[in-house]
C-alpha positions as CSV (number, residue, x, y, z in Angstrom):
1,X,68.8,72.2,68.9
2,X,68.8,68.4,68.8
3,X,68.3,66.8,72.2
4,X,68.7,63.2,73.3
5,X,66.6,62.4,76.3
6,X,67.3,59.3,78.4
7,X,64.6,58.9,81.1
8,X,62.9,55.7,82.2
9,X,59.7,57.3,83.7
10,X,57.3,57.3,80.8
11,X,55.3,60.3,82.1
12,X,58.3,62.4,82.9
13,X,59.9,61.5,79.5
14,X,56.7,62.4,77.6
15,X,56.4,65.7,79.5
16,X,60.0,66.8,78.8
17,X,59.8,65.7,75.2
18,X,56.6,67.6,74.7
19,X,58.0,70.7,76.3
20,X,61.2,70.6,74.2
21,X,59.3,70.2,71.0
22,X,57.0,73.1,72.0
23,X,60.1,75.2,72.5
24,X,61.2,74.5,68.9
25,X,63.7,71.8,69.5
26,X,64.1,68.3,68.1
27,X,64.0,65.4,70.6
28,X,64.9,61.7,70.5
29,X,64.2,59.7,73.6
30,X,65.1,56.3,75.2
31,X,63.8,54.6,78.3
32,X,66.9,52.6,79.3
33,X,70.6,53.2,79.5
34,X,71.6,50.7,76.9
35,X,69.4,52.2,74.2
36,X,70.4,55.7,75.4
37,X,74.1,54.9,74.9
38,X,73.5,53.4,71.5
39,X,71.6,56.6,70.4
40,X,74.2,58.8,71.9
41,X,76.9,57.1,69.8
42,X,74.8,57.1,66.6
43,X,73.0,60.4,66.6
44,X,74.4,63.9,66.4
45,X,72.8,65.4,69.5
46,X,73.6,69.0,70.6
47,X,72.9,68.1,74.2
48,X,72.0,64.9,76.2
49,X,69.6,65.0,79.1
50,X,70.5,61.8,81.1
51,X,68.7,60.4,84.1
52,X,71.0,58.5,86.6
53,X,68.6,55.8,87.8
54,X,68.1,53.8,84.5
55,X,67.4,50.1,83.8
56,X,70.1,48.0,82.0
57,X,72.8,50.7,82.3
58,X,72.7,53.5,84.9
59,X,73.4,57.1,83.9
60,X,76.9,57.2,85.4
61,X,77.9,54.1,83.3
62,X,76.5,55.7,80.2
63,X,78.4,58.9,80.8
64,X,81.6,57.0,81.5
65,X,81.4,55.1,78.3
66,X,80.6,58.3,76.3
67,X,83.6,60.1,77.7
68,X,85.9,57.1,77.2
69,X,85.0,57.1,73.6
70,X,85.7,60.9,73.3
71,X,82.1,61.8,72.9
72,X,82.1,65.3,74.3
73,X,78.4,66.2,73.8
74,X,77.2,68.3,76.7
75,X,75.3,66.2,79.3
76,X,72.7,67.4,81.8
77,X,72.2,64.8,84.5
78,X,68.8,64.3,86.2
79,X,68.5,62.6,89.5
80,X,66.0,62.2,92.4
81,X,69.1,62.2,94.7
82,X,70.2,65.6,96.1
83,X,73.3,64.4,98.0
84,X,76.4,66.4,97.2
85,X,78.4,63.2,96.7
86,X,76.2,62.2,93.8
87,X,76.5,65.6,92.2
88,X,80.3,65.5,92.6
89,X,80.5,62.0,91.1
90,X,78.4,63.1,88.1
91,X,80.5,66.2,87.4
92,X,83.8,64.3,87.9
93,X,82.5,61.6,85.5
94,X,82.1,64.2,82.8
95,X,78.6,65.8,83.2
96,X,78.4,69.5,82.4
97,X,75.4,70.2,84.6
98,X,73.2,68.6,87.2
99,X,69.5,69.0,88.0
100,X,67.7,67.4,91.0
101,X,64.1,66.1,90.7
102,X,61.5,67.5,91.1
103,X,62.4,70.5,88.9
104,X,60.6,73.2,87.0
105,X,60.6,72.5,83.2
106,X,61.6,76.1,82.6
107,X,64.8,75.6,84.5
108,X,65.6,72.3,82.7
109,X,64.9,74.1,79.3
110,X,67.2,77.0,80.3
111,X,70.0,74.7,81.3
112,X,69.7,72.5,78.2
113,X,69.6,75.5,75.9
114,X,72.6,77.0,77.7
115,X,74.6,73.7,77.2
116,X,73.4,73.3,73.6
117,X,74.2,76.9,72.8
118,X,77.7,76.6,74.2
119,X,78.2,73.5,72.0
120,X,77.1,75.2,68.9
121,X,79.2,78.3,69.4
122,X,81.9,78.3,66.8
123,X,85.5,78.4,68.0
124,X,86.3,81.6,66.1
125,X,83.4,83.5,67.6
126,X,85.1,86.2,69.7
127,X,82.2,88.5,70.6
128,X,78.7,88.5,72.0
129,X,76.6,91.5,71.0
130,X,73.1,92.3,72.3
131,X,71.7,95.7,71.4
132,X,74.4,98.3,72.2
133,X,76.3,96.0,74.5
134,X,79.3,94.1,73.2
135,X,81.5,91.5,75.0
136,X,84.9,90.9,73.5
137,X,85.7,87.4,74.8
138,X,89.3,87.5,73.7
139,X,90.4,90.8,75.2
140,X,87.8,90.6,78.0
141,X,86.4,94.0,77.2
142,X,82.9,95.3,77.5
143,X,81.4,98.2,75.5
144,X,78.0,100.0,75.6
145,X,78.0,101.9,72.3
146,X,81.4,103.5,72.2
147,X,81.9,103.5,76.0
148,X,84.3,100.9,77.4
149,X,83.2,99.5,80.8
150,X,85.8,98.2,83.2
151,X,84.6,94.9,84.8
152,X,86.2,92.6,87.3
153,X,86.6,89.0,86.4
154,X,83.5,87.7,88.1
155,X,81.4,90.6,86.9
156,X,82.5,89.8,83.3
157,X,81.6,86.1,83.8
158,X,78.2,87.0,85.3
159,X,77.3,89.3,82.4
160,X,78.5,86.7,79.9
161,X,76.3,84.0,81.5
162,X,73.3,86.3,81.4
163,X,73.9,87.2,77.7
164,X,74.3,83.6,76.6
165,X,70.8,83.0,78.0
166,X,69.3,86.1,76.5
167,X,65.5,85.9,76.6
168,X,65.6,83.3,79.4
169,X,65.5,83.6,83.1
170,X,68.8,82.5,84.7
171,X,68.2,81.1,88.1
172,X,70.4,81.8,91.1
173,X,71.5,78.2,91.2
174,X,72.6,78.4,87.6
175,X,74.7,81.5,88.3
176,X,76.3,79.9,91.3
177,X,77.2,76.8,89.3
178,X,78.3,78.5,86.1
179,X,80.1,81.5,87.5
180,X,81.3,80.4,91.0
181,X,81.3,76.6,90.4
182,X,79.1,76.0,93.5
183,X,77.1,72.9,93.0
184,X,75.0,73.6,96.1
185,X,73.6,76.8,97.6
186,X,76.1,78.0,100.3
187,X,73.5,80.6,101.5
188,X,75.6,83.5,100.4
189,X,74.8,86.9,99.1
190,X,77.6,86.8,96.6
191,X,75.2,87.0,93.6
192,X,73.4,90.0,95.0
193,X,76.6,91.9,95.7
194,X,78.0,91.2,92.2
195,X,74.7,92.0,90.4
196,X,74.5,95.3,92.3
197,X,78.1,96.2,91.2
198,X,77.4,95.1,87.7
199,X,74.3,97.3,87.4
200,X,76.3,100.3,88.7
201,X,78.6,99.8,85.8
202,X,76.4,98.7,82.9
203,X,73.1,100.3,83.8
204,X,73.4,103.4,85.9
205,X,74.5,106.0,83.3
206,X,72.7,104.5,80.3
207,X,69.1,105.0,79.2
208,X,68.2,101.3,78.8
209,X,68.8,98.9,81.7
210,X,70.6,95.6,80.9
211,X,69.6,93.4,83.9
212,X,66.1,92.6,85.1
213,X,65.3,90.9,88.4
214,X,62.7,88.1,88.1
215,X,61.4,88.1,91.7
216,X,61.9,84.8,93.5
217,X,63.6,83.2,90.5
218,X,66.7,84.9,89.2
219,X,67.7,87.4,86.5
220,X,67.5,88.0,82.7
221,X,68.7,90.4,80.1
222,X,66.1,93.1,79.5
223,X,63.9,92.7,76.4
224,X,64.4,96.4,75.8
225,X,68.0,95.7,74.9
226,X,67.2,94.9,71.3
């Protein structure tokens, strides 16, 4: 995955770049919005990690110009601000995801890889298959082996989100945003309820469990589902 990182804090920029490269990704970085915009227009990035508070040109302005020029590269916004209004402004401007500082690098990596993976998914790919589990994205069907499993709409979206991040922990905030479109935590048990229902359907009568709980963090697809 090719990442364009636009971050004006040299230490934060260096740490993120080092982490991305260690995870096997390419990374090009810029420390101001003007340079970041020029790189976004001239390089073929799979995902852009874009700070909001930048010199010369702020992140919102960079994003607005990219979208006005029909550059649809997925953008993950970074900001020290946690106000809902800033998140809403970023998402309405065209951001695909939003992460508030300070953050764990593991979450930034999971979000970036999720956005980059989505961008790289070909338009004619109609299934996701992991082990004996198959999601038919066109007909909205789920199979384990030859057994068809009937899932409700949110259960299907939840499973799809987990499978697209196979091998990575998917945090509760990521699930709330990607499945329920909540860009804040409404202090609800909706995830727990749906995970419980999903496990009853995809795990209970099968030998290998699909969903693992990572205590205090979120969920992931079991490594046993090879």
